[in-house]
N, C-alpha and C positions, 0 to 999 in steps of 0.2 A: 504493500500499500504506500506508494510514493506520492507526495504532494506534487501534482503536475502543474496546477495553475491557481492563482489567487486573483480574483477580480473584485472591483468595487462599483457600486451604483448609488447615485444620490437619490434621495426620496424626500418629498415634502407633502404632508397631509394636514389640512386645516383641522382645528379643534372645533367642537360644537359650541364651546363657551370658553372665553379667555381663562387661563389658569394663572392665578395670582398668588404669589408668596411674598415673604419679606425680602427675597433676593431678586425676583424678576416677574414679568408678566409674559406669558407664552400664548400666541394665537395660532401658530403653525408648528407641527412636529416635523423637524428636519432630522434626517438621519443618513448614515452611510451604510448600505448593505454590503456584506461580504459573501462571496461565493468561492468556496475552495473545492477543486475537483481533484480526485485521486486518479492514479494510473489505471484503476479498474473501472473508472467512469462514475463512481459514487460521488455525490455532491453534499457538502456541509454548508450550513448557512450561519451567518452571524450579523450583528448589528451594532453600530456605534452612533449614538446621538451626540451632537455638540452641546455641551452644557458649560458655557464659558464661565459662569459664576461659581461653579463647583470644581470641575476638572480642569478648566482653563483651555479646553479644546474647541476648535472650530471645524466646520466642514472641510476647509482647506487643509488644516493641520492633520486631521484624521486621514484624509485621503493621501496626503504626502507620507505620513508615518507608515501606512499600510503598503502603498505601492512602491515607494522609493527606498524604504528602510527595512521594513519587516519581511515583505515578500521575497526579495532577493536572497535573504538568509535562510528562508524555510523551504523554498521550492527545491525539490530533489531529496528532501529528507523522508525517512520512513515513518509512517504513522504508527507502526508497531513499536517504535522507540519513542513513545510520547513524552516521557520525562526529559529526553534530550531536546525534543521540540519545545516543550514549555520553558526549559532553561534558556534556550536560544531566544525564544520570544521575549522573555522578561529581561534579558541582558542586552537585547538589540538597541534599546534606547531607554532613557529614564522617563518617568511619568507617562504621559500619553496613555492613560489607563483605559479609556474607552476604546481606542484603537486596538489595544492588546486584547480587550474583552471580546471584541468582534471576532478576532482570529481564534481566540481560546474557545468560544462557544461553537464555532464552525468545526474545529478539531474534535471537540467532544461529540458533536453531531455525527461526524464521520466514524469515530470509534464505536459509538453505540450502534450505528447502522451495520458496521462490520460484525458486531457481536450479535446482531439480529434481536436487539432489544430497544424498547423506548428508553430515552436517556435517564428518566428517573429510576428505572429499574437497574440500568447499568451503573448508576451512582449509589445504589443501595435499596431503593424501592420501599421506603418506610411508609409512605402514604400514597393513595391513588386519587385523592381529591384535596382541595384547599378552599378556604373561605377568605376572600379579599375584603378589605375595607373599601370605602369610597371617600375621596378627598373633597372637602368643602373649601373652596378658594377664599382668601381673605377679601372681604368687601364690607359694606355697612351692615350692621346687625340684622336688619330686616331681610335684606337679600340673602344673607347667610342662612337665616332661619328658613326662608323659602326653599333654598337649595337643599338644606338638610331634610326638610320635610318631604321633598320630592324623592331624594335617594332612599329614605326609609320606606316610602310608598312603593318603591321599585324592588324592595326585598333586601336591602342592605341593613345589617344589624350592627355594624361597626363603622363609625365615621371618623376620619382623620381631619381635624380642623386646623387650617392654617391661621396662625397668629403672628405677632411680632412687628406690626406696623402701627405707628402712632403711640399714644400714651397707654400706660397699663390699664387705665380705666376703660379705654376703648376695647381692648382685648377681653376684659371681664364682661363688658356689655354684650360683646359678640357671643360669648359662651352662654350668658344668661338668657339671651334671646333664643338661642338654639334649644337649650334645655326646656324653656317655657313652651316651645312649639312641639318638640318631639317627646317630651317626658323623660323619665329617668331610666327606662328600660334599655334603650340602645346604648352601646359603649361609645364613649368619646375619647379619642386620643388627640393631643395637641402637638403641633409641629411649629416651633418658632423660627426655624431656619436661621438660627444664630442672631435673632432680632432683639434679644434682651442682653443687658449686662447681668452679671451674677446676682447683684442685689436686687435688680428689677425682677429677675426670674423668681427669686425667693419670695418677694412681695406678692407677685402675681399668683404664684402657685399656692402660697399660704392663704391668700384671700379667697381663692376658689375652693380650697379645702374647707375653710371655715364656713363658706356659703353652701356647702353640701352639693357642689356641682358634679361630683363623682367622676373625676378624670382618671382614665385607666392608666395613662403614662404621658410624659411630656418629652418630646423628641428635640434634641439639639437646642437647648435654650440659649446658649451663649456662643460667641465666636469660636470657630473651629480650633484655633490654636490656643485657646484659654482653657487648658486642661485643669489648672488649679481652680478656675472659676466654675468649671463643670463639677468638680469635686465639692466645691462649696455648696452648690445648689443641691447636689445629691445628699450631702450631709445635713442640710437644713430644711429638708422637705420630706413629707411622708409619701408623696406620689412617686412612683418609679420614674427614674430619669434614663433616657435612652441617648447614647452617643451615635451620631450619624456622620456628619461632615468631619468630625474629629478622628474618624477611623477610615483610612484608606488601606493601610498595609498591615502586615503581621506585627511590625514594630509599633505602629500606632496602637493596635489593639493590646499589645503587651503593656505599653505605658499606661493606658486607661485601666486595664485590669490590675496591674501592680499597685496603682494609686487608689483603687476602688473608686474611681472617679465617676462611674456610671453604673446603674443597675442592669442595663440592657445595651445591646449593640445592634445597630442596623447595618447589615451587610448589603452592599449593592455591587453587582458585577462591574458596573462602570467605574466604580471607585477602586475596586480591588485588582482590576485587570483581568477579570474572568473567574471561572469556576475553580481553576487550579489553586489560586491563592485564597479564594472565598472559603474553600474547604479548610484550609489551614487556620484561618481566622475563627471559624466556627468551632473547630476542635480545640483551639486555645481557650476560647470562651467557655466551652462546655467543661473543660478541665478546671476552670475557675468558678464553676457553678453559675455562670451567667448565660441566660437564654438570649436568643437572637431573633431579630426580624430579618426578612429579606424584602427589600423594597426596589424602587427603580427610579429612573429619571422619566422625562416624557418620551417614552419609547413606543414603538409599534409592536406588533405581535411576535416578531422574531426574538427581540431581546427579552420580552416578558416571558415568552415560552421557555427560553433557556433558564431564566431566573426561577420560574415556577418549578421546572424539573429539578433544579438544584435544591430548592426549598423543600420539595416533597420527599427528598431522599434522606433527610437528617432529622432525628427526633428533637434535637436541641433548638431547631428553628421552629418557633411557636407563634410567630406573628407574620402576617403576609399582607403586602401592599402592592397589589398588581392591577390597579384600576385604569392605568394609562390608556390601553387600547379602547376602553369604553368611552373615553373622552374624544375619540377621533371621529371625524365626519364620515369616514369610510374605512373599510378593511380590505386591503388589496392582497392579503396573504391567504394562500390556500393551505389549510391544515393548521397545526399548532394547537395551543390550548383552546378549550371549549368553555364558553361562559354560559351559565344559566343563572341570571341574577348575580348574586355574590358568590355562587359556587363555581369553582374551576375544576374541570376534569381534563384528562389527557386522552388524545386520540390513540388508536391502536397502531399508528404508524411507527416506524423505526426512528431512532434518534429523536430529533425534535418533532418529527411527524409533519414536517413542512415539505410540500411538493413544489411550490413555486411562490 
């Protein structure tokens, strides 16, 4: 199984509604698709979205990293020597984690196809279905309450609410409006996307705890490089705190875990550079008694399918954030994960189960 060719294709798909966070507003999902063909004619697929404010990558940088740097070093290598390929991939250039992730997931797609298995079974096969949350973009309280009510009516039982814009009182008003509209039964997770300082985060979370707003967890309350601040928030609140942008690599995870700076870790393939490193982060977290979420950027079904297969294969991954394809105006991928409301299942196809 020799890597014969690596090709890239640009994609742009409008969102049905602008996606707003403390970091950015997205109206179109841009991505680079990767197609790796083996000497036997098998095809593996991958995806890399440009997320400037998190990974620092653009469409142009992803395309250059794959076509001009990574591909020349991987073409001709034997897929049956996958550890050698992953070592070469991750040493080919620094950072560029989304570009690496696209190659990584295409390789795993090929390996699972060669083994005649769906990828989640190739990786361990712990689950055969998942339940995703749905994200409520940050807006004024009434609009967020309307959106939350709509998502609950569509069958979602867990909402991930974006906060971190404006004053603390504004964020609290947003959550109060949502709780008033949907009641206390649905789970609410908050994601500040680095929008608070450590003291602001403690104030906001403590206020919501005292008000009985019943927040399941709070994701990345402080700037990514403020690990001491992250620990301060974790130590001074009762609500579980999740590290996201603070953890790209195994070394990042080790630092957070050694400091006990967070209660949970969000693994994203676009941050870790793919499944190969994501597995190591999850194993390290599990060894330290810390559960993980697998989430995503604004991705189409290729990237989400790879992330979902990875998440389904490991018991320590207990939270799932895979709603991005549901935000798109169209789905141009044949195969991949199957959505039934909040439930995600896997096709019977080999690898990622994607045919085009």
